[in-house]
C-alpha positions, 0 to 999 in steps of 0.5 A, a space after each residue: 500500500 505504501 509503495 502504491 501511494 508513493 508511486 502515485 505521489 511520485 507520478 503526480 510530482 513528475 507530471 507537475 514538473 513536466 507541465 512546469 517544464 513545458 510552460 517554461 519552454 513555451 515562455 522561453 520560445 516566445 522570448 527567443 522569437 522576440 530576441 531574434 526579432 530584435 536582432 534581425 529586424 521585423 517579424 514577417 507577420 508585420 509585413 503580412 499586416 502591412 500588405 493587408 492594411 494597404 489593400 484595405 485602405 486602398 479599397 476604403 479611400 476609393 470612395 472619397 472622391 466619388 461621394 459628391 457624384 454618388 450623392 447626386 446620383 441618389 438625389 436624382 434616382 431615390 425619392 424615398 422618405 429616408 433620403 428626403 428626411 436626411 436631405 432636409 436635415 442636412 439643409 437645415 444644418 447648412 442654413 444654420 451654420 451659414 454655409 453656401 448651398 454648393 457645399 451641401 454635398 461636402 457636409 453630407 459626406 461629412 455626415 457619412 464620415 462621422 457616422 462611419 467613425 462613430 461606428 468604429 468608436 463602438 466596435 473597436 474596443 469590443 473587437 480588441 477584447 474578443 481578440 484577447 480571448 479568441 486570438 487575433 486571426 479569427 477576429 481579424 478575418 471576421 472584420 475583413 469579411 464584413 468589410 468585403 460585404 460592405 463593398 458588395 452591398 455598395 455595388 448592389 445599392 440602387 437606393 440611399 438606404 442600402 448605400 448607408 447600410 453598406 457604410 454601416 456594416 463597413 464602420 462596424 467592421 473597421 476594428 481591423 486597424 486596432 487588431 493590426 496594431 495588436 498583432 504588431 505588439 504581439 510579435 515585436 519587442 519594445 525596441 522594434 515596435 516603432 518600426 512596425 507601427 511606422 509601417 502602419 503609418 506608411 500603409 495609411 499614407 500610401 492608401 490615402 495617396 493612391 486610393 483617391 487617385 483611383 477614385 478620381 479616375 472613375 469620377 472623371 471618366 465614368 459615364 454619369 448618365 449610364 445608370 449606376 455608374 459606381 458599380 465598377 469602382 465598388 467592385 474594384 474595392 470589393 476585389 481589393 477586400 477579397 484580396 485582403 481576406 485571402 492574404 489573412 487566410 493564407 499568410 497570417 498566423 496566430 500571434 497570441 498563443 492560447 496560454 497568453 489569452 484571457 481565460 474568461 470572455 467576461 474579462 474582456 467584454 463588459 458594459 464599460 466598453 460602451 460607456 464613454 466615460 469608462 472608455 476615457 478611463 480605460 475602466 475595462 482594464 483589470 489587474 493594472 497598476 495605478 501608474 499604468 492606468 494613469 499613463 493610459 488615461 493621459 495618452 488616451 486623452 491626448 490622442 482624443 484631443 489631438 484627433 478632434 482638432 486635427 480632423 476639424 482642420 482636415 475636413 474644413 481645409 477643403 472649404 478654405 481652399 475653395 472659398 478663400 483661394 479658389 482651388 479646383 478639385 485638381 488643385 486640392 488633389 495636388 496639395 494632398 498628394 504633396 502632403 501624402 508623399 512627405 508623410 510616406 517618405 518620413 515614415 519610411 525613413 525617420 519614423 520607423 527608426 526612432 529609438 525606444 527612448 526617444 518616442 515620447 520626445 518625437 511625439 511631443 515635438 510633432 504635437 507642438 509642430 502642429 500649432 504653427 501649422 494650424 496658425 499658418 493655414 488660418 492666417 494664410 493670404 498667399 498660396 506659399 503660406 498655405 503650402 507652408 502650413 500644410 507641409 508642417 501639418 504633413 510632417 507632424 502627421 507623419 510622427 504623431 499617431 505612430 509615436 502615441 500608438 507606440 507609447 500606449 502599446 507598452 501598457 497593459 498585460 500581454 492578455 490585454 493588448 487587444 483591449 488597450 489598443 481597441 479602446 485607444 483606437 475607439 477614442 480616435 474614432 470618437 474624435 473623428 466623428 465629432 471633429 468635422 461637425 465642430 469644425 464646420 460649425 466654427 468655420 462657417 459661424 466664426 470664420 476660418 482665421 479664428 477657427 484655425 488659430 484657436 485650434 492651434 493654440 488649443 493644441 498647446 495643451 495636449 503638447 504640454 501635458 505630454 511633455 510634463 507627464 512621466 511615461 
């Protein structure tokens, strides 16, 4: 009897030791991969993410130059109550702020953009939390499938309601951006993370350079009198989205191993992810030190304030170029192409090589740089001063989001990175949904000079807060 008990005890001890050895071996392998990545460069999965994002953003930006023509199509071909109610509401807003009637389509496009961003605000933290439990790959594939479906519905839309539904589904599926950042965080060390985040910035820059150019091509050469002329660009966007889905299915491996995931889905999903106050406080984060929580809240608030003011300028500068300088659509396209090229060059050279210890300093400097950019744009009475402001704007943009994302990715436990970056991305989406509305009201009610100068001065606050913070 004693021998049997002793044998069982010994067997159990051996099993425990074996399990411990297996866990130690897994941790050792993870650290070895990270060390190898730090010594040799970026993990190959980062380039898979880059290709995926580039395809996604090219598809996403094709529609931007087409919005005025799309709205004109629905104006002529849709007599539904849904379209009439929205049109009347937009006309009331246009009259309230005093904007000329010719800008109705721009304001309508801004409304659709705000709706899209608000849906991202709702979806991003939930998607990030789900990825902490199920893994990054299956959730990212679901997002990519939803995005592809949205473009397919756009191709089928013959009334405004179906078109809005397609944008609604697309907005809810746009959690793929925060998931891409989570994957980069999973496979990189703190020393190499800025390189990966810079690739996200490059994907954005390239997408916003070439996507609108493709859309403009369709806008110029499509026969607007030949029925639903937008089927071709929508099917191109759908094809790019399917390409993105195939890349994820066949090239992306899971980057969050099961042993590093949260054990209960309730730990990542709660009502706090739908509560604005809780999102600003990062309340869904559990078992995080007070110091880390304070850092998350500071960076999140800075990011929200920055993007709120930034998106207001980004949206209303179209009004400024047309109203004050008489720029045509082609003139504006040349200006935005120039800023896009500057951002791409900087992100591909300087930003991706920022040392870990200097990330905060670059973030602070880029925020301060946006102050004179706003002021120059607002005070511009010549094309040269406007161009100077826009170039400073481009330089600042190349650094700010990448650096702030790199900073925030340092905080939270390994099984919470999806939630951290989801909430962070959600704050940016909320800012982008509110900024264009506030910017339009200020631009038409208070004037461009006051709007941009005040926006620049207000940006001193988050710049100073970040500079003084102990991160």
